[in-house]
PQR file of N, CA, C, O and H, with PARSE charges and radii, in Angstrom:
ATOM      1  N   MET A   1     147.306  42.707 139.844 -0.4000 1.5000
ATOM      2  CA  MET A   1     147.473  42.553 141.294 -0.0000 2.0000
ATOM      3  C   MET A   1     147.435  41.078 141.667  0.5500 1.7000
ATOM      4  O   MET A   1     148.191  40.628 142.528 -0.5500 1.4000
ATOM      5  N   ARG A   2     146.549  40.326 141.011 -0.4000 1.5000
ATOM      6  CA  ARG A   2     146.441  38.904 141.325 -0.0000 2.0000
ATOM      7  C   ARG A   2     147.732  38.184 140.946  0.5500 1.7000
ATOM      8  O   ARG A   2     148.170  37.258 141.629 -0.5500 1.4000
ATOM      9  H   ARG A   2     145.935  40.692 140.311  0.4000 1.0000
ATOM     10  N   ARG A   3     148.330  38.632 139.839 -0.4000 1.5000
ATOM     11  CA  ARG A   3     149.564  38.001 139.391 -0.0000 2.0000
ATOM     12  C   ARG A   3     150.656  38.174 140.438  0.5500 1.7000
ATOM     13  O   ARG A   3     151.468  37.275 140.656 -0.5500 1.4000
ATOM     14  H   ARG A   3     147.974  39.384 139.284  0.4000 1.0000
ATOM     15  N   LEU A   4     150.669  39.341 141.083 -0.4000 1.5000
ATOM     16  CA  LEU A   4     151.661  39.588 142.127 -0.0000 2.0000
ATOM     17  C   LEU A   4     151.488  38.595 143.264  0.5500 1.7000
ATOM     18  O   LEU A   4     152.471  38.108 143.823 -0.5500 1.4000
ATOM     19  H   LEU A   4     150.010  40.072 140.906  0.4000 1.0000
ATOM     20  N   VAL A   5     150.235  38.295 143.608 -0.4000 1.5000
ATOM     21  CA  VAL A   5     149.984  37.341 144.691 -0.0000 2.0000
ATOM     22  C   VAL A   5     150.540  35.981 144.315  0.5500 1.7000
ATOM     23  O   VAL A   5     151.181  35.315 145.129 -0.5500 1.4000
ATOM     24  H   VAL A   5     149.437  38.691 143.153  0.4000 1.0000
ATOM     25  N   TYR A   6     150.291  35.571 143.078 -0.4000 1.5000
ATOM     26  CA  TYR A   6     150.814  34.275 142.642 -0.0000 2.0000
ATOM     27  C   TYR A   6     152.337  34.272 142.702  0.5500 1.7000
ATOM     28  O   TYR A   6     152.948  33.286 143.114 -0.5500 1.4000
ATOM     29  H   TYR A   6     149.771  36.112 142.417  0.4000 1.0000
ATOM     30  N   LEU A   7     152.938  35.371 142.290 -0.4000 1.5000
ATOM     31  CA  LEU A   7     154.394  35.455 142.316 -0.0000 2.0000
ATOM     32  C   LEU A   7     154.899  35.355 143.750  0.5500 1.7000
ATOM     33  O   LEU A   7     155.913  34.710 144.016 -0.5500 1.4000
ATOM     34  H   LEU A   7     152.441  36.172 141.955  0.4000 1.0000
ATOM     35  N   ALA A   8     154.187  35.995 144.666 -0.4000 1.5000
ATOM     36  CA  ALA A   8     154.593  35.943 146.064 -0.0000 2.0000
ATOM     37  C   ALA A   8     154.513  34.510 146.569  0.5500 1.7000
ATOM     38  O   ALA A   8     155.390  34.051 147.301 -0.5500 1.4000
ATOM     39  H   ALA A   8     153.363  36.518 144.449  0.4000 1.0000
ATOM     40  N   ARG A   9     153.447  33.804 146.172 -0.4000 1.5000
ATOM     41  CA  ARG A   9     153.324  32.410 146.563 -0.0000 2.0000
ATOM     42  C   ARG A   9     154.485  31.611 145.976  0.5500 1.7000
ATOM     43  O   ARG A   9     154.994  30.673 146.589 -0.5500 1.4000
ATOM     44  H   ARG A   9     152.735  34.177 145.578  0.4000 1.0000
ATOM     45  N   ASP A  10     154.881  32.006 144.788 -0.4000 1.5000
ATOM     46  CA  ASP A  10     155.986  31.354 144.101 -0.0000 2.0000
ATOM     47  C   ASP A  10     157.285  31.518 144.876  0.5500 1.7000
ATOM     48  O   ASP A  10     158.102  30.600 144.952 -0.5500 1.4000
ATOM     49  H   ASP A  10     154.468  32.768 144.290  0.4000 1.0000
ATOM     50  N   GLY A  11     157.462  32.707 145.451 -0.4000 1.5000
ATOM     51  CA  GLY A  11     158.753  33.047 146.024 -0.0000 2.0000
ATOM     52  C   GLY A  11     159.571  33.839 145.026  0.5500 1.7000
ATOM     53  O   GLY A  11     160.694  34.244 145.325 -0.5500 1.4000
ATOM     54  H   GLY A  11     156.799  33.453 145.390  0.4000 1.0000
ATOM     55  N   GLY A  12     159.020  34.066 143.841 -0.4000 1.5000
ATOM     56  CA  GLY A  12     159.744  34.831 142.836 -0.0000 2.0000
ATOM     57  C   GLY A  12     159.533  36.327 142.996  0.5500 1.7000
ATOM     58  O   GLY A  12     160.198  37.131 142.343 -0.5500 1.4000
ATOM     59  H   GLY A  12     158.107  33.737 143.598  0.4000 1.0000
ATOM     60  N   LEU A  13     158.607  36.693 143.866 -0.4000 1.5000
ATOM     61  CA  LEU A  13     158.296  38.113 144.039 -0.0000 2.0000
ATOM     62  C   LEU A  13     159.484  38.850 144.650  0.5500 1.7000
ATOM     63  O   LEU A  13     159.780  39.987 144.280 -0.5500 1.4000
ATOM     64  H   LEU A  13     158.067  36.039 144.397  0.4000 1.0000
ATOM     65  N   HIS A  14     160.156  38.194 145.582 -0.4000 1.5000
ATOM     66  CA  HIS A  14     161.251  38.879 146.260 -0.0000 2.0000
ATOM     67  C   HIS A  14     162.325  39.281 145.258  0.5500 1.7000
ATOM     68  O   HIS A  14     162.836  40.400 145.297 -0.5500 1.4000
ATOM     69  H   HIS A  14     159.916  37.271 145.882  0.4000 1.0000
ATOM     70  N   ARG A  15     162.664  38.354 144.357 -0.4000 1.5000
ATOM     71  CA  ARG A  15     163.692  38.642 143.367 -0.0000 2.0000
ATOM     72  C   ARG A  15     163.240  39.819 142.488  0.5500 1.7000
ATOM     73  O   ARG A  15     164.008  40.743 142.223 -0.5500 1.4000
ATOM     74  H   ARG A  15     162.249  37.445 144.326  0.4000 1.0000
ATOM     75  N   MET A  16     161.987  39.763 142.048 -0.4000 1.5000
ATOM     76  CA  MET A  16     161.457  40.822 141.205 -0.0000 2.0000
ATOM     77  C   MET A  16     161.474  42.154 141.957  0.5500 1.7000
ATOM     78  O   MET A  16     161.855  43.189 141.410 -0.5500 1.4000
ATOM     79  H   MET A  16     161.362  39.012 142.264  0.4000 1.0000
ATOM     80  N   HIS A  17     161.053  42.104 143.223 -0.4000 1.5000
ATOM     81  CA  HIS A  17     160.934  43.343 143.986 -0.0000 2.0000
ATOM     82  C   HIS A  17     162.301  43.958 144.226  0.5500 1.7000
ATOM     83  O   HIS A  17     162.448  45.177 144.134 -0.5500 1.4000
ATOM     84  H   HIS A  17     160.743  41.264 143.667  0.4000 1.0000
ATOM     85  N   SER A  18     163.307  43.143 144.532 -0.4000 1.5000
ATOM     86  CA  SER A  18     164.639  43.689 144.785 -0.0000 2.0000
ATOM     87  C   SER A  18     165.162  44.354 143.514  0.5500 1.7000
ATOM     88  O   SER A  18     165.771  45.423 143.569 -0.5500 1.4000
ATOM     89  H   SER A  18     163.187  42.153 144.607  0.4000 1.0000
ATOM     90  N   MET A  19     164.919  43.711 142.367 -0.4000 1.5000
ATOM     91  CA  MET A  19     165.351  44.297 141.106 -0.0000 2.0000
ATOM     92  C   MET A  19     164.660  45.647 140.906  0.5500 1.7000
ATOM     93  O   MET A  19     165.288  46.639 140.537 -0.5500 1.4000
ATOM     94  H   MET A  19     164.425  42.843 142.322  0.4000 1.0000
ATOM     95  N   ARG A  20     163.361  45.655 141.158 -0.4000 1.5000
ATOM     96  CA  ARG A  20     162.599  46.880 140.919 -0.0000 2.0000
ATOM     97  C   ARG A  20     163.041  47.984 141.884  0.5500 1.7000
ATOM     98  O   ARG A  20     163.134  49.148 141.497 -0.5500 1.4000
ATOM     99  H   ARG A  20     162.850  44.849 141.458  0.4000 1.0000
ATOM    100  N   SER A  21     163.310  47.619 143.129 -0.4000 1.5000
ATOM    101  CA  SER A  21     163.690  48.641 144.106 -0.0000 2.0000
ATOM    102  C   SER A  21     165.052  49.235 143.746  0.5500 1.7000
ATOM    103  O   SER A  21     165.261  50.441 143.870 -0.5500 1.4000
ATOM    104  H   SER A  21     163.235  46.673 143.443  0.4000 1.0000
ATOM    105  N   SER A  22     165.983  48.374 143.295 -0.4000 1.5000
ATOM    106  CA  SER A  22     167.291  48.899 142.905 -0.0000 2.0000
ATOM    107  C   SER A  22     167.141  49.814 141.695  0.5500 1.7000
ATOM    108  O   SER A  22     167.807  50.845 141.597 -0.5500 1.4000
ATOM    109  H   SER A  22     165.813  47.394 143.194  0.4000 1.0000
ATOM    110  N   LEU A  23     166.262  49.426 140.777 -0.4000 1.5000
ATOM    111  CA  LEU A  23     166.011  50.267 139.606 -0.0000 2.0000
ATOM    112  C   LEU A  23     165.436  51.608 140.048  0.5500 1.7000
ATOM    113  O   LEU A  23     165.840  52.665 139.563 -0.5500 1.4000
ATOM    114  H   LEU A  23     165.721  48.589 140.856  0.4000 1.0000
ATOM    115  N   ARG A  24     164.484  51.544 140.979 -0.4000 1.5000
ATOM    116  CA  ARG A  24     163.846  52.771 141.443 -0.0000 2.0000
ATOM    117  C   ARG A  24     164.874  53.669 142.122  0.5500 1.7000
ATOM    118  O   ARG A  24     164.860  54.886 141.939 -0.5500 1.4000
ATOM    119  H   ARG A  24     164.156  50.685 141.373  0.4000 1.0000
ATOM    120  N   LYS A  25     165.768  53.063 142.909 -0.4000 1.5000
ATOM    121  CA  LYS A  25     166.801  53.861 143.566 -0.0000 2.0000
ATOM    122  C   LYS A  25     167.680  54.533 142.522  0.5500 1.7000
ATOM    123  O   LYS A  25     167.979  55.723 142.617 -0.5500 1.4000
ATOM    124  H   LYS A  25     165.779  52.074 143.058  0.4000 1.0000
ATOM    125  N   ALA A  26     168.092  53.755 141.521 -0.4000 1.5000
ATOM    126  CA  ALA A  26     169.003  54.285 140.507 -0.0000 2.0000
ATOM    127  C   ALA A  26     168.347  55.418 139.723  0.5500 1.7000
ATOM    128  O   ALA A  26     169.013  56.367 139.310 -0.5500 1.4000
ATOM    129  H   ALA A  26     167.850  52.788 141.443  0.4000 1.0000
ATOM    130  N   LEU A  27     167.043  55.309 139.525 -0.4000 1.5000
ATOM    131  CA  LEU A  27     166.348  56.340 138.744 -0.0000 2.0000
ATOM    132  C   LEU A  27     165.888  57.491 139.629  0.5500 1.7000
ATOM    133  O   LEU A  27     165.915  58.652 139.222 -0.5500 1.4000
ATOM    134  H   LEU A  27     166.501  54.539 139.861  0.4000 1.0000
ATOM    135  N   TRP A  28     165.464  57.150 140.852 -0.4000 1.5000
ATOM    136  CA  TRP A  28     164.761  58.126 141.681 -0.0000 2.0000
ATOM    137  C   TRP A  28     165.701  59.173 142.265  0.5500 1.7000
ATOM    138  O   TRP A  28     165.346  60.347 142.362 -0.5500 1.4000
ATOM    139  H   TRP A  28     165.442  56.207 141.183  0.4000 1.0000
ATOM    140  N   LEU A  29     166.922  58.739 142.661 -0.4000 1.5000
ATOM    141  CA  LEU A  29     167.816  59.687 143.324 -0.0000 2.0000
ATOM    142  C   LEU A  29     168.178  60.862 142.422  0.5500 1.7000
ATOM    143  O   LEU A  29     167.989  62.008 142.831 -0.5500 1.4000
ATOM    144  H   LEU A  29     167.211  57.785 142.582  0.4000 1.0000
ATOM    145  N   PRO A  30     168.691  60.629 141.210 -0.5600 1.5000
ATOM    146  CA  PRO A  30     168.998  61.777 140.343  0.2800 2.0000
ATOM    147  C   PRO A  30     167.757  62.565 139.962  0.5500 1.7000
ATOM    148  O   PRO A  30     167.802  63.786 139.816 -0.5500 1.4000
ATOM    149  N   LEU A  31     166.637  61.845 139.802 -0.4000 1.5000
ATOM    150  CA  LEU A  31     165.388  62.535 139.467 -0.0000 2.0000
ATOM    151  C   LEU A  31     165.000  63.489 140.591  0.5500 1.7000
ATOM    152  O   LEU A  31     164.602  64.629 140.352 -0.5500 1.4000
ATOM    153  H   LEU A  31     166.600  60.853 139.921  0.4000 1.0000
ATOM    154  N   ARG A  32     165.127  62.992 141.833 -0.4000 1.5000
ATOM    155  CA  ARG A  32     164.749  63.821 142.975 -0.0000 2.0000
ATOM    156  C   ARG A  32     165.668  65.039 143.059  0.5500 1.7000
ATOM    157  O   ARG A  32     165.223  66.149 143.354 -0.5500 1.4000
ATOM    158  H   ARG A  32     165.451  62.065 142.027  0.4000 1.0000
ATOM    159  N   LYS A  33     166.968  64.811 142.793 -0.4000 1.5000
ATOM    160  CA  LYS A  33     167.907  65.922 142.831 -0.0000 2.0000
ATOM    161  C   LYS A  33     167.523  66.975 141.798  0.5500 1.7000
ATOM    162  O   LYS A  33     167.516  68.174 142.076 -0.5500 1.4000
ATOM    163  H   LYS A  33     167.329  63.910 142.553  0.4000 1.0000
ATOM    164  N   LEU A  34     167.201  66.488 140.586 -0.4000 1.5000
ATOM    165  CA  LEU A  34     166.811  67.399 139.511 -0.0000 2.0000
ATOM    166  C   LEU A  34     165.555  68.171 139.897  0.5500 1.7000
ATOM    167  O   LEU A  34     165.465  69.383 139.704 -0.5500 1.4000
ATOM    168  H   LEU A  34     167.207  65.514 140.361  0.4000 1.0000
ATOM    169  N   LEU A  35     164.581  67.435 140.452 -0.4000 1.5000
ATOM    170  CA  LEU A  35     163.316  68.068 140.826 -0.0000 2.0000
ATOM    171  C   LEU A  35     163.550  69.145 141.879  0.5500 1.7000
ATOM    172  O   LEU A  35     163.002  70.245 141.802 -0.5500 1.4000
ATOM    173  H   LEU A  35     164.654  66.450 140.610  0.4000 1.0000
ATOM    174  N   ARG A  36     164.381  68.799 142.868 -0.4000 1.5000
ATOM    175  CA  ARG A  36     164.611  69.745 143.954 -0.0000 2.0000
ATOM    176  C   ARG A  36     165.283  71.010 143.430  0.5500 1.7000
ATOM    177  O   ARG A  36     164.897  72.122 143.791 -0.5500 1.4000
ATOM    178  H   ARG A  36     164.825  67.905 142.930  0.4000 1.0000
ATOM    179  N   SER A  37     166.300  70.832 142.569 -0.4000 1.5000
ATOM    180  CA  SER A  37     167.001  72.005 142.041 -0.0000 2.0000
ATOM    181  C   SER A  37     166.061  72.832 141.173  0.5500 1.7000
ATOM    182  O   SER A  37     166.097  74.062 141.203 -0.5500 1.4000
ATOM    183  H   SER A  37     166.613  69.929 142.275  0.4000 1.0000
ATOM    184  N   ALA A  38     165.216  72.146 140.396 -0.4000 1.5000
ATOM    185  CA  ALA A  38     164.276  72.870 139.536 -0.0000 2.0000
ATOM    186  C   ALA A  38     163.282  73.657 140.384  0.5500 1.7000
ATOM    187  O   ALA A  38     162.953  74.803 140.080 -0.5500 1.4000
ATOM    188  H   ALA A  38     165.187  71.147 140.372  0.4000 1.0000
ATOM    189  N   LEU A  39     162.807  73.010 141.465 -0.4000 1.5000
ATOM    190  CA  LEU A  39     161.861  73.690 142.352 -0.0000 2.0000
ATOM    191  C   LEU A  39     162.510  74.915 142.983  0.5500 1.7000
ATOM    192  O   LEU A  39     161.907  75.986 143.061 -0.5500 1.4000
ATOM    193  H   LEU A  39     163.075  72.079 141.712  0.4000 1.0000
ATOM    194  N   ARG A  40     163.752  74.738 143.430 -0.4000 1.5000
ATOM    195  CA  ARG A  40     164.444  75.848 144.080 -0.0000 2.0000
ATOM    196  C   ARG A  40     164.633  76.993 143.089  0.5500 1.7000
ATOM    197  O   ARG A  40     164.462  78.163 143.431 -0.5500 1.4000
ATOM    198  H   ARG A  40     164.242  73.868 143.366  0.4000 1.0000
ATOM    199  N   ARG A  41     164.991  76.634 141.848 -0.4000 1.5000
ATOM    200  CA  ARG A  41     165.216  77.662 140.838 -0.0000 2.0000
ATOM    201  C   ARG A  41     163.913  78.400 140.540  0.5500 1.7000
ATOM    202  O   ARG A  41     163.892  79.624 140.407 -0.5500 1.4000
ATOM    203  H   ARG A  41     165.130  75.684 141.570  0.4000 1.0000
ATOM    204  N   MET A  42     162.820  77.630 140.438 -0.4000 1.5000
ATOM    205  CA  MET A  42     161.520  78.241 140.177 -0.0000 2.0000
ATOM    206  C   MET A  42     161.157  79.210 141.300  0.5500 1.7000
ATOM    207  O   MET A  42     160.716  80.333 141.056 -0.5500 1.4000
ATOM    208  H   MET A  42     162.837  76.636 140.546  0.4000 1.0000
ATOM    209  N   LEU A  43     161.352  78.749 142.539 -0.4000 1.5000
ATOM    210  CA  LEU A  43     161.036  79.599 143.687 -0.0000 2.0000
ATOM    211  C   LEU A  43     161.865  80.879 143.640  0.5500 1.7000
ATOM    212  O   LEU A  43     161.352  81.976 143.863 -0.5500 1.4000
ATOM    213  H   LEU A  43     161.710  77.836 142.737  0.4000 1.0000
ATOM    214  N   ARG A  44     163.152  80.720 143.346 -0.4000 1.5000
ATOM    215  CA  ARG A  44     164.039  81.875 143.352 -0.0000 2.0000
ATOM    216  C   ARG A  44     163.622  82.862 142.269  0.5500 1.7000
ATOM    217  O   ARG A  44     163.572  84.069 142.506 -0.5500 1.4000
ATOM    218  H   ARG A  44     163.568  79.829 143.165  0.4000 1.0000
ATOM    219  N   THR A  45     163.321  82.344 141.075 -0.4000 1.5000
ATOM    220  CA  THR A  45     162.963  83.246 139.976 -0.0000 2.0000
ATOM    221  C   THR A  45     161.634  83.930 140.275  0.5500 1.7000
ATOM    222  O   THR A  45     161.468  85.115 139.987 -0.5500 1.4000
ATOM    223  H   THR A  45     163.361  81.363 140.882  0.4000 1.0000
ATOM    224  N   SER A  46     160.688  83.191 140.852 -0.4000 1.5000
ATOM    225  CA  SER A  46     159.387  83.800 141.153 -0.0000 2.0000
ATOM    226  C   SER A  46     159.566  84.882 142.220  0.5500 1.7000
ATOM    227  O   SER A  46     158.948  85.944 142.147 -0.5500 1.4000
ATOM    228  H   SER A  46     160.823  82.228 141.086  0.4000 1.0000
ATOM    229  N   LEU A  47     160.415  84.601 143.208 -0.4000 1.5000
ATOM    230  CA  LEU A  47     160.665  85.603 144.245 -0.0000 2.0000
ATOM    231  C   LEU A  47     161.293  86.846 143.631  0.5500 1.7000
ATOM    232  O   LEU A  47     160.909  87.973 143.945 -0.5500 1.4000
ATOM    233  H   LEU A  47     160.916  83.738 143.267  0.4000 1.0000
ATOM    234  N   ARG A  48     162.271  86.623 142.743 -0.4000 1.5000
ATOM    235  CA  ARG A  48     162.989  87.746 142.155 -0.0000 2.0000
ATOM    236  C   ARG A  48     162.040  88.585 141.304  0.5500 1.7000
ATOM    237  O   ARG A  48     162.064  89.814 141.354 -0.5500 1.4000
ATOM    238  H   ARG A  48     162.583  85.708 142.488  0.4000 1.0000
ATOM    239  N   SER A  49     161.196  87.895 140.517 -0.4000 1.5000
ATOM    240  CA  SER A  49     160.286  88.641 139.642 -0.0000 2.0000
ATOM    241  C   SER A  49     159.235  89.369 140.479  0.5500 1.7000
ATOM    242  O   SER A  49     158.773  90.445 140.100 -0.5500 1.4000
ATOM    243  H   SER A  49     161.176  86.896 140.477  0.4000 1.0000
ATOM    244  N   ALA A  50     158.860  88.785 141.611 -0.4000 1.5000
ATOM    245  CA  ALA A  50     157.812  89.391 142.433 -0.0000 2.0000
ATOM    246  C   ALA A  50     158.358  90.586 143.209  0.5500 1.7000
ATOM    247  O   ALA A  50     157.660  91.579 143.411 -0.5500 1.4000
ATOM    248  H   ALA A  50     159.236  87.911 141.919  0.4000 1.0000
ATOM    249  N   ASP A  51     159.605  90.481 143.638 -0.4000 1.5000
ATOM    250  CA  ASP A  51     160.117  91.494 144.559 -0.0000 2.0000
ATOM    251  C   ASP A  51     161.383  92.164 144.034  0.5500 1.7000
ATOM    252  O   ASP A  51     162.100  92.824 144.787 -0.5500 1.4000
ATOM    253  H   ASP A  51     160.173  89.674 143.474  0.4000 1.0000
ATOM    254  N   GLY A  52     161.652  91.994 142.748 -0.4000 1.5000
ATOM    255  CA  GLY A  52     162.838  92.627 142.195 -0.0000 2.0000
ATOM    256  C   GLY A  52     164.112  91.967 142.696  0.5500 1.7000
ATOM    257  O   GLY A  52     164.145  90.761 142.941 -0.5500 1.4000
ATOM    258  H   GLY A  52     161.070  91.458 142.136  0.4000 1.0000
ATOM    259  N   LYS A  53     165.162  92.770 142.846 -0.4000 1.5000
ATOM    260  CA  LYS A  53     166.461  92.224 143.237 -0.0000 2.0000
ATOM    261  C   LYS A  53     166.594  92.111 144.743  0.5500 1.7000
ATOM    262  O   LYS A  53     167.568  91.542 145.237 -0.5500 1.4000
ATOM    263  H   LYS A  53     165.135  93.749 142.646  0.4000 1.0000
ATOM    264  N   VAL A  54     165.623  92.648 145.483 -0.4000 1.5000
ATOM    265  CA  VAL A  54     165.763  92.767 146.935 -0.0000 2.0000
ATOM    266  C   VAL A  54     165.932  91.401 147.578  0.5500 1.7000
ATOM    267  O   VAL A  54     166.799  91.215 148.432 -0.5500 1.4000
ATOM    268  H   VAL A  54     164.832  93.110 145.081  0.4000 1.0000
ATOM    269  N   THR A  55     165.092  90.426 147.162 -0.4000 1.5000
ATOM    270  CA  THR A  55     165.130  89.129 147.834 -0.0000 2.0000
ATOM    271  C   THR A  55     166.493  88.480 147.652  0.5500 1.7000
ATOM    272  O   THR A  55     167.038  87.894 148.589 -0.5500 1.4000
ATOM    273  H   THR A  55     164.387  90.577 146.468  0.4000 1.0000
ATOM    274  N   ARG A  56     167.052  88.584 146.429 -0.4000 1.5000
ATOM    275  CA  ARG A  56     168.343  87.947 146.198 -0.0000 2.0000
ATOM    276  C   ARG A  56     169.408  88.591 147.079  0.5500 1.7000
ATOM    277  O   ARG A  56     170.221  87.896 147.689 -0.5500 1.4000
ATOM    278  H   ARG A  56     166.610  89.060 145.668  0.4000 1.0000
ATOM    279  N   ASP A  57     169.400  89.909 147.143 -0.4000 1.5000
ATOM    280  CA  ASP A  57     170.381  90.597 147.973 -0.0000 2.0000
ATOM    281  C   ASP A  57     170.179  90.247 149.442  0.5500 1.7000
ATOM    282  O   ASP A  57     171.145  90.109 150.193 -0.5500 1.4000
ATOM    283  H   ASP A  57     168.739  90.473 146.647  0.4000 1.0000
ATOM    284  N   MET A  58     168.914  90.104 149.848 -0.4000 1.5000
ATOM    285  CA  MET A  58     168.639  89.725 151.227 -0.0000 2.0000
ATOM    286  C   MET A  58     169.237  88.362 151.514  0.5500 1.7000
ATOM    287  O   MET A  58     169.879  88.161 152.545 -0.5500 1.4000
ATOM    288  H   MET A  58     168.130  90.216 149.238  0.4000 1.0000
ATOM    289  N   HIS A  59     169.020  87.406 150.581 -0.4000 1.5000
ATOM    290  CA  HIS A  59     169.561  86.068 150.791 -0.0000 2.0000
ATOM    291  C   HIS A  59     171.079  86.130 150.894  0.5500 1.7000
ATOM    292  O   HIS A  59     171.687  85.400 151.677 -0.5500 1.4000
ATOM    293  H   HIS A  59     168.498  87.569 149.744  0.4000 1.0000
ATOM    294  N   ARG A  60     171.686  87.008 150.097 -0.4000 1.5000
ATOM    295  CA  ARG A  60     173.138  87.091 150.105 -0.0000 2.0000
ATOM    296  C   ARG A  60     173.624  87.709 151.414  0.5500 1.7000
ATOM    297  O   ARG A  60     174.684  87.342 151.923 -0.5500 1.4000
ATOM    298  H   ARG A  60     171.192  87.601 149.462  0.4000 1.0000
ATOM    299  N   ASN A  61     172.847  88.651 151.958 -0.4000 1.5000
ATOM    300  CA  ASN A  61     173.312  89.411 153.119 -0.0000 2.0000
ATOM    301  C   ASN A  61     172.635  88.990 154.418  0.5500 1.7000
ATOM    302  O   ASN A  61     172.500  89.794 155.341 -0.5500 1.4000
ATOM    303  H   ASN A  61     171.986  88.949 151.545  0.4000 1.0000
ATOM    304  N   VAL A  62     172.209  87.732 154.490 -0.4000 1.5000
ATOM    305  CA  VAL A  62     171.505  87.289 155.696 -0.0000 2.0000
ATOM    306  C   VAL A  62     172.394  87.464 156.920  0.5500 1.7000
ATOM    307  O   VAL A  62     171.923  87.881 157.978 -0.5500 1.4000
ATOM    308  H   VAL A  62     172.318  87.080 153.740  0.4000 1.0000
ATOM    309  N   GLY A  63     173.688  87.142 156.778 -0.4000 1.5000
ATOM    310  CA  GLY A  63     174.597  87.246 157.910 -0.0000 2.0000
ATOM    311  C   GLY A  63     174.692  88.679 158.409  0.5500 1.7000
ATOM    312  O   GLY A  63     174.728  88.918 159.616 -0.5500 1.4000
ATOM    313  H   GLY A  63     174.070  86.803 155.918  0.4000 1.0000
ATOM    314  N   GLN A  64     174.733  89.638 157.480 -0.4000 1.5000
ATOM    315  CA  GLN A  64     174.829  91.046 157.884 -0.0000 2.0000
ATOM    316  C   GLN A  64     173.564  91.476 158.621  0.5500 1.7000
ATOM    317  O   GLN A  64     173.626  92.215 159.603 -0.5500 1.4000
ATOM    318  H   GLN A  64     174.704  89.444 156.499  0.4000 1.0000
ATOM    319  N   PHE A  65     172.403  90.998 158.129 -0.4000 1.5000
ATOM    320  CA  PHE A  65     171.152  91.365 158.787 -0.0000 2.0000
ATOM    321  C   PHE A  65     171.108  90.810 160.203  0.5500 1.7000
ATOM    322  O   PHE A  65     170.599  91.452 161.122 -0.5500 1.4000
ATOM    323  H   PHE A  65     172.352  90.397 157.331  0.4000 1.0000
ATOM    324  N   ARG A  66     171.652  89.605 160.366 -0.4000 1.5000
ATOM    325  CA  ARG A  66     171.585  88.961 161.671 -0.0000 2.0000
ATOM    326  C   ARG A  66     172.486  89.689 162.660  0.5500 1.7000
ATOM    327  O   ARG A  66     172.149  89.827 163.835 -0.5500 1.4000
ATOM    328  H   ARG A  66     172.066  89.083 159.620  0.4000 1.0000
ATOM    329  N   ALA A  67     173.643  90.157 162.172 -0.4000 1.5000
ATOM    330  CA  ALA A  67     174.622  90.771 163.072 -0.0000 2.0000
ATOM    331  C   ALA A  67     174.095  92.082 163.662  0.5500 1.7000
ATOM    332  O   ALA A  67     174.791  92.732 164.442 -0.5500 1.4000
ATOM    333  H   ALA A  67     173.918  90.045 161.217  0.4000 1.0000
TER
END
């Protein structure tokens, strides 16, 4: 942490931080997409196993239920 302060005093922190943020963006976006899809899949499978095929059919027929 102290080293970061020295870097900030240097003015070199900004360059380092921009590099790190771009790296984080490049890594984080696909990771987040993967995580979200995995979470959704887990939720769907748990729902299906808990309630059989009903939940999936319900999701498919939401429009019919609403009408």
